[in-house]
N, C-alpha and C positions, 0 to 999 in steps of 0.2 A: 197415264194416260191410257187408255186401253181405245181402238177404234172400231166403230160400230161394224158392224157383219154389210152392210148394205154399203160403208164405204172401200172395205173393203173387196167384195166383189165387183164394186167399179172405178177400180182404179190399179195401177201398177204398183211393181216396188217402189217406185221413184218418187211418185206419190205419197205412198204411206211413209215414205223417211220425210219426206218434207214438212206431211203433218206432225208429226213427232217430234222433229227438231224444231220448227217452229212454236210447238208446246211450248219447250221446255223455256224458247227466247222468251215467248210472251210472260210465260212464268216468272221470268228473270227477271225480268224489267216489272215486275208488279201492276201489268198494264190490266186496266178492268174495263172489257170492252163492253160490258156490259152499261159501262159509264162515259162511252164515247161516243160522237156521231159517226157511225159506223161509215156514213160515204166519206169522210172524212179519213180513212184508215183505208191504205192501200197496201199492193202485195206484187215485188217483187222474184222473179226466180232466175237463176242460171244453171242451165244443162246439154249437155253437149249432144245428148240421144235422147233424151224424154224416155218414152216407154216403150226401151226396146223390147226388152225381156215380153211382152206383150205384143207385139211384132213381130216377134222371129215365132212365137207359140200359135203366132195366126196364119204365118205362112206353112210352116209343120204341118197346122190341122188342114189345110190346101191340097199342098202339093205333097204332101207325106202319105196323110189320112184317107183323105179325098174326102174331106167333109166340103159339103156344100154348100153349108150355112154355117156362118159364125156367128159368135156371141152378139145382140143390139150394145153391149158396154166397149165391143173391141176399140171400136173408136174412141171415144174418150180415155180409153188407159193407154191408145200410143200417143195420141198427140201430144205437142211439147207444151203446151201448156196445160196441161192436166194439172202437173202440181199446184200450179196458181189456181187454178180454177176450183180444184179442190179446198183451197183452202180458204177462198173467197166463201164458198159454200159453207165450211165447216163453222165459220166465225162468224158467217152473218158480213162478209167485207163489203163495201160498194163503194172504193175508191177505186185510183188505177189498178190497174192488172194485165201485168205485162209479163214475157217471158224474152229472155234473152239467151242467146246461142251463141258462144264464140270459143268453141271447144274449153282448152284449159281455159279461159281469162273469166268466162260467161259467168261466172257466180262473184268475180272483182268488179265486174261492166254492171252486173244487178244492183249492186251494194252503192255503186257511184252518182247510178242513176238514179236510184233511187234519192238520195243525199240532194239531187236535185229537185227533184218531186218537191220536198219541203223545201226548200233553197225559194224556190218558185212557187210556195203555196199552192201546188196541186193537190196538197194533203197533211195534215194534221199529221200523223204519225203514220210511219211505213215499215211493214215488215219482210225485213227483204235477204236474199240470200242464196242459197245452191242447192242442187239434189242430183244427184248419178246413180243411176244401178246398170251398170255397162256388163254385170255378169253374162254376157248371151253368146252362144258361140260366135256367131256371123262379128259381133264386134270384135272381141278375143281374135279373131281371126284377123282382123284388118290391123291390128295393132302388131299383132305379130308381122303381118305385112311390112307393116314401116321399118321394121330393127328397131326399135326406141325401148322393146321388153329387156328386162336383164334374165338372163338365165338362173335359176334357181340355184343358191352355193349351197351344197348341200353340208359342207360340214358345219355351215354357222347360215341358219334359213334365213334369221332375222338380219342380217347382214346384207342379206342380197342387191341394195338399193343403198347405194353408199356415193351420195354425192362429194362432189369434190375432193373424192381422192385419187389417187391417179391410177388405180384399174377398176375405177368403174366401169361398168359395162350396160346400164339401163336403166331406166324405171319399174317399179311394182305398182301394179293397178289398184283401187281400191273403187269402196261404195260406199256410200251414205248420207246426209245432209247436215247444213249448215245454217243457222237465221242468227238475225240480230234483230232487234228492235232500235229506229232511227225516229227521234222527233228533236224539236227545237234545245236548247237548253234551257232557257227561261220556260217553257210550257213543261219540263219534267221535272223542273225544282219545285215548280207550282203542285203538283200533283206527288209530292211527294219520291218522286222515281229511284230507286238505286242507279248511278251515272257509275259505269266504266271507265270513258274515256270521250274524248273528242274525236271525232270524223272531220278531219279540217280538210283535206285535201284528195282531189281525184284526176288521174290524168289517163288517158288512153287516144292510142293512134294506130294505127298500121305500118306494120314493118312497108308492106309494099314492095317486098323485094325475094321470095319465094317462099312457097307452099309451107315447108316443112321444116327446114332450115333458120334459126334466129338469127335479128341483126342487131350488131350494137350497137346502130342509130336511130334501128326502132326504139327500143329497150329504154334508152340513152333519152329518147325523145318523153316519152310517157314517165319517166320520173322527176323529168325536170320539170313536165307539165305539174304532172301532183303536186310539185313541190311550189310550185307559182299559184296552185291552187289553195295552197295552205298556206301561204304568204311567211310562208318558213327557209330560211340559207339552208345552205347542207350541212353548215356547222350543227346545227341544230339537231339532227338527226341522229340518234343513238344507236338502233336498233336495224338489223333489216331482217326481213323475213324475206329470204331466197327464195326464187321459182325452182331453182335444184332439184331438179329430175333427176342427178345422176347418169345423166348423157351425154358422151364428151364434149359435144361442140355445144348442149344448151347450156354445161357449168361454165367453161369455159369461155364463151359469149355474154354472161351474165356476171363475173367477173371484171372483164374489161368496158362491159357498161357501167358496173358503178364506180369503176376510176373514173369512166369517160366522166362522167356526174360529177363526182365528190372531190377527186383530182389527187391531193397528197393526204385529202383527213379521211379519205375511203380505208385506209392501213385501221383507224382508231374506231373505226365504228364496232359493234358486235354482230355478225353476220351466221346464219344459219338457214339449213333447210329442214324443216319437222318432217319431209316427205322423206325422210330416213328412217324413220318410227311409225308415220300413219301410213304412207306411199302415197302416191300421186290420186287424189279422186276426181281428174279433172273439171267437170262442172260445177264440182261442189270444192275445188283446189280452193278458191280465192277466198271464198266464203269462212272454211277451216280456218284459212292461214291469217284468217285477220280476227276470228274471235283470237287467235293462239297469240299473236299479237296485242291486243288489247289488252288479255291478261298479261304479258309481258308488262305494259303500260302501269297496269293496276297492281300487279303488283311487285315490279323495281326487280321485276327477275327474267330473264333473257334463258329461251331455250335452246338445247344442242342441236346440232349435228353429229348424230349417232354414227359410230361405226367409222369415223376418219381416222384411221389407223396411220396411215398412209397418204399425205398428202400431196397433192398435185402443185408441182412447184407451181407450175405456172396458174396455178387457184393459191393464190398467197396470200388472201385477206386472213382477217379474226372469223376464223369460221366456229369458234365455241365446240372447240371438239368431246363427245364421250358425254360430257355433265354440263349440265345448266348454269346460270353462277346469277348470285346478286349483281347486280349492276345499276347506276341513274340510268333511268330509261325516262327522259323527257316529251322525246317524239321517237313514233317506230312508225315504219313502209314495211307494204307488204307488196312483193312482185309479182305477177302473174303473167305469162308471157304465153303464149297459144300457137296450136297450131292451126294457121293460115294466117297469121301475124299479128291479129288482134293484142295489145299488150294494155295491160288495169291495173295501175298502179294507187294505190290506197295508202293516206297516210293518216296517221291519229295521233293526239299528244294528252298528256295528261290535263285533267282538268285543276285549273287554279283553286288552292286550298282557301 
């Protein structure tokens, strides 16, 4: 797919990421939009900062360069619903068009809410995911001020983000987008769609305890809600894609929350943080990690936690160190826990043969 010049000129990088990723999802789903009632095809997008790059560029034009008149496209580049609007414009989608911004859980919430739209018959098909383009100067400075970014590990740059390691010291940010196509099972079968897994459950809640420090109770509550929504028992989950940012507090809190929900079963579940390889994409994290979890179910293989050379004794679950493994994965959980306290958890299961 290539983007028309007019769409590039009127969109921020975050929207361009969304357009490319959504196109890949639509193609993978074999979705022929010409054959669809586009008034019944909707879009949900999660993003934490929207068009931050364009916003910063506009500030620089005004306050540094003394520009008195901005481009007329500035607003449509900056607005948080820009990616959803651009997707609707690109594909002529006239169904629900919604944007969710809950920092690190934005796209998990986006996908969970898209599932609810289908369940409640607000749409037949939902193109759902997240997009993030946060490498703007102010954004990076803000994350640095929060003291959660890992310092560069010069002796092994790839191992800078080391979730669940004894010496972990922060996360690494990333850019990008990830999308999925959701529809009812019978409808997907009727059109001969390739089916990767069933999105079975969604749990969302707020820690309501602290703006930046995670809560065991809040994370556990979201996981339990997702299991209840999926009508699955804890014993049926075989893999968890952890939020696993690589910060001291988050990884320990999530470990404790998993134990709280799964009890003795927790030690038998494969748990990994793929952020050790792709970094923390913030508003896109939940969608990307759901895609990875979907492939774990589809391929019966769990991805690893890279660079886990020296595990933290307090983080004592099966974190699949170094290399992925073939495994029986009947159902998988994907955790997304946010600055601000919004926890979003998605549960997948394999389709019956």
